[in-house]
PAMARDO-79322 format. One record per atom (N, C-alpha, C, O, CB): residue in three letters; x, y, z. Coordinates in steps of 0.02 Angstrom, whole numbers, padded with zeros to 5 digits, always signed. Glycine has a CB too. Example, Ala and Ser with C-alpha at 12.3 -4.5 7.8 and 13.67 -1.06 7.14 Angstrom:
# residues 2
ALA+00660-00284+00390 ALA+00615-00225+00390 ALA+00660-00165+00390 ALA+00712-00166+00423 ALA+00565-00224+00452 SER+00642-00112+00354 SER+00684-00053+00357 SER+00645+00002+00394 SER+00670+00057+00402 SER+00704-00030+00286 
# end
This chain:
# residues 81
MET-02431-02552+00879 MET-02390-02611+00864 MET-02332-02613+00914 MET-02298-02562+00924 MET-02365-02610+00790 PRO-02319-02670+00944 PRO-02265-02674+00994 PRO-02196-02664+00962 PRO-02184-02682+00904 PRO-02267-02741+01030 GLU-02152-02635+01001 GLU-02084-02624+00978 GLU-02046-02691+00979 GLU-02054-02731+01024 GLU-02048-02572+01023 VAL-02005-02701+00927 VAL-01967-02763+00921 VAL-01893-02745+00917 VAL-01874-02698+00882 VAL-01989-02804+00858 HIS-01851-02781+00953 HIS-01779-02772+00947 HIS-01746-02841+00939 HIS-01775-02892+00957 HIS-01750-02734+01008 THR-01686-02840+00912 THR-01652-02903+00900 THR-01589-02908+00942 THR-01559-02858+00961 THR-01634-02911+00826 GLU-01570-02969+00956 GLU-01508-02984+00992 GLU-01474-03041+00955 GLU-01507-03084+00925 GLU-01520-03003+01067 GLU-01408-03043+00957 GLU-01370-03098+00926 GLU-01328-03132+00980 GLU-01299-03100+01024 GLU-01325-03071+00869 PHE-01326-03197+00975 PHE-01285-03238+01019 PHE-01241-03283+00977 PHE-01266-03315+00930 PHE-01329-03280+01069 HIS-01177-03285+00992 HIS-01130-03329+00956 HIS-01116-03389+01003 HIS-01092-03380+01059 HIS-01064-03291+00936 VAL-01131-03448+00979 VAL-01123-03508+01019 VAL-01089-03563+00978 VAL-01088-03560+00917 VAL-01192-03533+01045 ASN-01061-03612+01014 ASN-01035-03669+00977 ASN-01091-03721+00971 ASN-01143-03715+01004 ASN-00972-03700+01013 GLY-01081-03770+00929 GLY-01133-03819+00915 GLY-01159-03854+00976 GLY-01219-03869+00980 GLY-01107-03870+00868 GLU-01116-03867+01025 GLU-01136-03903+01086 GLU-01184-03861+01128 GLU-01226-03889+01163 GLU-01075-03921+01127 GLU-01178-03795+01125 GLU-01220-03751+01166 GLU-01285-03730+01132 GLU-01329-03702+01164 GLU-01180-03689+01184 LEU-01291-03744+01068 LEU-01346-03718+01028 LEU-01415-03737+01055 LEU-01456-03693+01067 LEU-01340-03741+00957 LEU-01428-03801+01064 LEU-01494-03823+01085 LEU-01511-03797+01155 LEU-01568-03776+01167 LEU-01497-03900+01084 ALA-01463-03799+01200 ALA-01476-03774+01268 ALA-01493-03700+01268 ALA-01537-03677+01304 ALA-01415-03787+01313 ARG-01458-03661+01226 ARG-01471-03589+01222 ARG-01540-03575+01193 ARG-01575-03531+01217 ARG-01417-03554+01180 ILE-01559-03613+01141 ILE-01625-03605+01111 ILE-01680-03620+01163 ILE-01728-03582+01169 ILE-01633-03651+01050 LYS-01672-03674+01199 LYS-01722-03692+01250 LYS-01728-03637+01303 LYS-01783-03620+01324 LYS-01704-03758+01284 ALA-01671-03610+01324 ALA-01672-03556+01374 ALA-01707-03494+01346 ALA-01746-03462+01382 ALA-01601-03538+01396 LEU-01694-03478+01284 LEU-01726-03419+01254 LEU-01802-03429+01248 LEU-01840-03382+01261 LEU-01696-03405+01184 VAL-01823-03488+01229 VAL-01895-03502+01223 VAL-01929-03493+01290 VAL-01986-03469+01293 VAL-01907-03573+01196 HIS-01896-03513+01344 HIS-01926-03508+01410 HIS-01931-03436+01435 HIS-01969-03422+01481 HIS-01886-03549+01460 GLU-01894-03390+01404 GLU-01899-03319+01423 GLU-01969-03292+01408 GLU-01995-03250+01444 GLU-01846-03278+01386 GLY-01999-03316+01354 GLY-02068-03300+01340 GLY-02082-03238+01299 GLY-02138-03231+01274 GLY-02102-03292+01402 ASN-02035-03194+01289 ASN-02049-03133+01249 ASN-02016-03136+01180 ASN-02004-03084+01149 ASN-02026-03071+01287 ILE-02002-03196+01157 ILE-01969-03206+01093 ILE-02022-03210+01038 ILE-02071-03246+01045 ILE-01926-03270+01094 ARG-02011-03174+00983 ARG-02057-03176+00927 ARG-02032-03222+00871 ARG-02072-03257+00839 ARG-02068-03106+00899 ARG-01966-03222+00860 ARG-01938-03262+00806 ARG-01865-03277+00821 ARG-01830-03236+00852 ARG-01944-03224+00737 ILE-01843-03336+00801 ILE-01773-03357+00809 ILE-01746-03378+00741 ILE-01778-03415+00704 ILE-01766-03416+00861 ILE-01686-03353+00726 ILE-01651-03372+00664 ILE-01584-03401+00684 ILE-01548-03372+00725 ILE-01643-03310+00615 ILE-01566-03457+00656 ILE-01501-03487+00669 ILE-01461-03483+00604 ILE-01483-03505+00551 ILE-01507-03562+00694 MET-01400-03455+00610 MET-01356-03448+00552 MET-01290-03483+00565 MET-01270-03491+00623 MET-01344-03373+00536 ASP-01257-03505+00512 ASP-01191-03536+00520 ASP-01139-03481+00529 ASP-01155-03422+00527 ASP-01174-03582+00460 LYS-01076-03502+00537 LYS-01023-03453+00550 LYS-01010-03406+00492 LYS-00980-03353+00501 LYS-00960-03489+00567 ASP-01034-03425+00432 ASP-01026-03381+00373 ASP-01085-03335+00363 ASP-01086-03296+00315 ASP-01015-03424+00311 GLY-01135-03339+00407 GLY-01193-03295+00402 GLY-01250-03323+00360 GLY-01298-03287+00346 GLY-01173-03231+00374 LYS-01244-03385+00339 LYS-01297-03417+00299 LYS-01353-03441+00346 LYS-01339-03474+00396 LYS-01269-03477+00257 GLU-01415-03423+00330 GLU-01471-03443+00371 GLU-01484-03518+00365 GLU-01491-03544+00309 GLU-01534-03403+00352 LEU-01486-03552+00422 LEU-01497-03624+00423 LEU-01570-03641+00438 LEU-01599-03687+00408 LEU-01452-03658+00474 ILE-01600-03604+00485 ILE-01670-03616+00503 ILE-01697-03552+00534 ILE-01661-03514+00567 ILE-01677-03676+00552 GLU-01761-03541+00523 GLU-01796-03484+00553 GLU-01863-03510+00576 GLU-01898-03546+00539 GLU-01803-03424+00503 PHE-01882-03492+00637 PHE-01948-03512+00660 PHE-01979-03458+00704 PHE-01945-03430+00748 PHE-01945-03578+00697 PRO-02043-03444+00692 PRO-02079-03396+00734 PRO-02102-03429+00798 PRO-02115-03489+00799 PRO-02138-03366+00695 LEU-02107-03390+00849 LEU-02135-03414+00912 LEU-02194-03368+00929 LEU-02186-03308+00936 LEU-02081-03414+00970 THR-02252-03398+00936 THR-02311-03359+00954 THR-02330-03376+01025 THR-02312-03429+01051 THR-02369-03372+00905 PHE-02367-03331+01055 PHE-02390-03343+01124 PHE-02427-03409+01128 PHE-02472-03421+01089 PHE-02435-03284+01148 GLY-02408-03451+01175 GLY-02442-03514+01184 GLY-02410-03574+01150 GLY-02435-03630+01156 GLY-02511-03507+01160 VAL-02356-03563+01113 VAL-02322-03620+01081 VAL-02283-03657+01135 VAL-02237-03629+01166 VAL-02275-03596+01023 VAL-02301-03720+01145 VAL-02268-03760+01198 VAL-02260-03832+01176 VAL-02290-03854+01127 VAL-02308-03756+01263 GLY-02221-03867+01213 GLY-02213-03939+01210 GLY-02218-03973+01143 GLY-02170-03970+01104 GLY-02263-03968+01252 VAL-02274-04005+01130 VAL-02283-04047+01071 VAL-02274-04007+01007 VAL-02245-04032+00958 VAL-02352-04080+01071 VAL-02298-03945+01005 VAL-02293-03904+00945 VAL-02220-03885+00932 VAL-02199-03883+00874 VAL-02336-03840+00952 LEU-02182-03872+00984 LEU-02113-03851+00977 LEU-02064-03909+00970 LEU-02007-03899+00947 LEU-02093-03809+01036 ALA-02084-03969+00988 ALA-02039-04027+00988 ALA-02006-04040+00920 ALA-01945-04051+00918 ALA-02078-04088+01008 PRO-02042-04039+00863 PRO-02009-04050+00799 PRO-01956-03997+00782 PRO-01904-04012+00753 PRO-02060-04053+00743 THR-01970-03936+00801 THR-01922-03882+00789 THR-01860-03893+00830 THR-01804-03883+00805 THR-01954-03813+00806 LEU-01867-03912+00893 LEU-01809-03924+00936 LEU-01770-03985+00911 LEU-01709-03987+00918 LEU-01830-03934+01009 ALA-01803-04034+00883 ALA-01768-04091+00853 ALA-01726-04068+00794 ALA-01669-04091+00785 ALA-01819-04146+00831 ALA-01753-04023+00754 ALA-01715-03996+00697 ALA-01655-03956+00721 ALA-01601-03960+00692 ALA-01760-03952+00653 VAL-01665-03917+00774 VAL-01610-03878+00803 VAL-01555-03925+00829 VAL-01496-03911+00821 VAL-01635-03832+00859 GLY-01575-03980+00859 GLY-01527-04030+00883 GLY-01486-04059+00827 GLY-01426-04071+00834 GLY-01563-04085+00921 ALA-01519-04072+00770 ALA-01483-04099+00711 ALA-01434-04048+00684 ALA-01378-04065+00666 ALA-01533-04119+00656 ILE-01455-03985+00682 ILE-01410-03931+00659 ILE-01351-03925+00706 ILE-01294-03917+00684 ILE-01448-03864+00655 ALA-01364-03929+00771 ALA-01310-03924+00821 ALA-01257-03977+00811 ALA-01198-03965+00823 ALA-01338-03929+00891 ALA-01278-04036+00788 ALA-01230-04091+00776 ALA-01187-04078+00715 ALA-01133-04106+00709 ALA-01268-04157+00768 LEU-01211-04036+00670 LEU-01175-04023+00607 LEU-01131-03961+00607 LEU-01083-03957+00568 LEU-01224-04017+00552 VAL-01145-03913+00650 VAL-01107-03850+00648 VAL-01060-03846+00708 VAL-01074-03873+00761 VAL-01154-03790+00648 THR-01004-03812+00698 THR-00958-03801+00753 THR-00971-03734+00786 THR-00961-03726+00847 THR-00886-03805+00729 GLU-00993-03685+00747 GLU-01010-03620+00773 GLU-01074-03596+00741 GLU-01087-03611+00683 GLU-00952-03569+00760 ALA-01115-03560+00779 ALA-01178-03535+00753 ALA-01193-03467+00783 ALA-01168-03450+00836 ALA-01236-03585+00766 THR-01235-03430+00749 THR-01260-03367+00775 THR-01335-03373+00781 THR-01369-03395+00735 THR-01241-03307+00729 ILE-01361-03355+00839 ILE-01432-03355+00851 ILE-01455-03282+00850 ILE-01431-03241+00888 ILE-01451-03390+00920 VAL-01501-03267+00805 VAL-01530-03200+00802 VAL-01600-03206+00831 VAL-01640-03247+00809 VAL-01532-03171+00729 VAL-01614-03165+00881 VAL-01678-03169+00917 VAL-01715-03102+00910 VAL-01687-03049+00924 VAL-01666-03186+00991 GLU-01778-03106+00889 GLU-01822-03047+00889 GLU-01863-03051+00952 GLU-01897-03100+00965 GLU-01867-03044+00825 LYS-01861-02997+00992 LYS-01898-02995+01054 LYS-01948-02937+01053 LYS-01936-02885+01022 LYS-01850-02987+01114 SER-02004-02948+01086 SER-02051-02895+01096 SER-02029-02854+01156 SER-02008-02881+01207 SER-02124-02922+01106 ALA-02033-02789+01149 ALA-02012-02745+01204 ALA-02065-02741+01257 ALA-02056-02706+01307 ALA-01995-02676+01178 
# end
């Protein structure tokens, strides 16, 4: 079983969608969790090999809506080693 590690990024609402898109393009992401500044989970979505474009579009639309509502967010990323 591949080793998994997590990273956290603290961003403001304006940076949220751009950061998510950049992380998705890295390609070794297994799961992304977005939390508000109080640590409450807002959305979680898995990323599997081959998820692109049309499949990811609704999720990115949801992330964009969240970005409009929050001033600060934490992105927790699970990566395959």
